[in-house]
C-alpha positions in Angstrom: 0.1 -0.1 0.0 1.2 3.3 -0.9 0.9 6.8 0.9 -0.9 8.1 -2.0 -3.8 5.8 -1.3 -4.5 8.0 2.1 -4.3 11.3 0.7 -7.2 13.7 1.7 -8.5 11.2 4.4 -7.9 13.8 7.1 -10.2 16.4 5.1 -12.7 13.9 4.7 -12.8 12.8 8.7 -12.8 16.6 9.3 -15.7 17.2 7.1 -17.6 14.4 8.8 -16.6 15.1 12.3 -17.1 18.9 12.2 -20.8 19.1 12.3 -21.0 16.5 15.3 -18.5 18.4 17.4 -20.3 21.6 16.6 -23.6 20.1 17.6 -22.1 18.8 20.9 -20.7 22.0 21.7 -24.3 23.6 21.2 -25.9 21.0 23.3 -23.5 21.8 26.0 -24.3 25.6 25.8 -28.1 24.7 26.1 -27.5 22.4 29.2 -25.3 24.8 30.8 -27.6 27.9 30.3 -30.6 25.9 31.3 -28.8 24.8 34.6 -27.6 28.4 35.4 -31.1 29.7 34.7 -32.8 27.0 37.0 -30.3 27.9 39.9 -31.2 31.4 39.6 -34.9 30.6 39.3 -34.6 28.8 42.5 -33.0 31.7 44.3 -35.3 34.1 43.1 -38.4 32.1 44.2 -36.9 31.5 47.6 -36.3 35.4 48.1 -39.6 36.1 46.7 -41.5 33.7 49.0 -39.3 35.3 51.8 -40.1 38.6 51.1 -43.7 38.0 50.9 -43.8 36.0 54.0 -42.3 39.0 56.2 -44.9 41.3 54.8 -48.2 42.4 56.9 -50.6 42.2 54.0 -51.0 40.2 50.7 -50.9 43.6 48.5 -47.4 44.6 50.0 -46.5 40.9 49.9 -47.0 40.7 46.2 -45.2 43.8 45.5 -42.2 42.9 47.6 -41.8 39.4 46.4 -41.8 40.7 42.6 -39.1 43.2 43.7 -37.2 40.4 45.4 -37.3 37.9 42.4 -36.4 40.6 39.9 -33.4 41.7 41.9 -32.2 38.1 42.0 -32.6 37.4 38.3 -30.9 40.6 37.6 -28.1 39.7 40.2 -27.5 36.5 38.1 -27.8 38.2 34.9 -30.7 36.1 33.8 -32.9 38.1 31.4 -36.5 36.0 30.9 -38.0 36.5 27.4 -41.4 36.7 29.2 -42.8 39.2 31.7 -41.9 38.1 35.2 -45.2 37.5 36.8 -45.1 35.4 40.0 -48.0 33.2 40.9 -49.0 33.3 44.7 -50.6 30.6 46.6 -51.3 30.3 50.4 -52.3 27.9 53.1 -53.9 28.5 56.5 -55.8 26.4 58.9 -59.5 26.9 58.8 -59.6 29.0 55.6 -59.7 28.4 52.2 -56.2 27.9 50.5 -55.3 31.3 49.0 -52.8 33.9 49.2 -54.9 36.5 50.5 -56.5 34.1 53.0 -53.2 33.3 54.5 -52.6 36.9 55.3 -56.1 36.9 56.9 -55.5 33.9 59.2 -55.4 34.6 63.0 -52.2 35.1 64.7 -50.7 31.9 66.1 -52.0 29.8 63.2 -49.4 27.9 60.9 -49.9 29.9 57.4 -47.8 29.6 54.5 -47.3 31.4 51.2 -45.9 29.9 48.3 -44.4 31.8 45.3 -44.0 30.1 41.7 -41.8 32.0 39.0 -41.6 30.9 35.4 -38.8 32.3 33.0 -38.7 31.6 29.2 -35.0 31.2 28.5 -33.8 32.0 24.8 -31.2 29.8 23.1 -31.4 31.6 19.8 -27.9 33.2 20.1 -26.2 29.7 20.7 -28.2 27.3 18.2 -27.1 28.6 14.9 -29.5 26.6 13.3 -27.1 23.5 13.6 -29.6 21.2 15.2 -32.9 21.4 13.1 -36.0 21.0 15.0 -34.5 22.1 18.4 -36.3 24.5 20.3 -35.0 27.8 20.7 -36.2 28.7 24.2 -37.4 26.7 27.0 -39.7 27.5 30.1 -38.2 26.7 33.5 -40.2 27.2 36.7 -39.2 27.2 40.4 -41.3 27.3 43.5 -40.7 27.9 47.2 -42.9 27.9 50.2 -42.2 30.0 53.2 -44.1 30.3 56.6 -45.7 33.4 58.0 -44.4 34.5 61.3 -46.8 32.7 63.7 -46.8 35.7 66.3 -46.8 38.7 64.1 -50.1 40.7 63.3 -51.1 40.6 60.1 -53.7 43.2 58.0 
């Protein structure tokens, strides 16, 4: 066998393997961005629930929760493509389970508030149409529950 039979084989190997390598790099970028976004949302949901739980009324709690969540997402550098609209829920013994009812519960009861945050993360800048059919964005959500102080007055 002569050396001339192998001429150009490296070029063919690169041409075959390059798209697979690029697709792998794009996939790693998507997974990495998703993981960072999920961690940022967990922190934002935690801060939002905590800010809501230390408020005295549900109106202030909603406002403070939104501010805390946005501050945490800004600190992490996460820009959601959707509007940040936290979902609020609450539980209190003897009342219907709603956010407002949790703040209406009597002092000494075990009431909790739950904040859910949803964020649509975009991958448009890293997909480069390498993987046809791949979603260019993904919705990620996080939820956290925080107890209201049993001995603090409400509304």
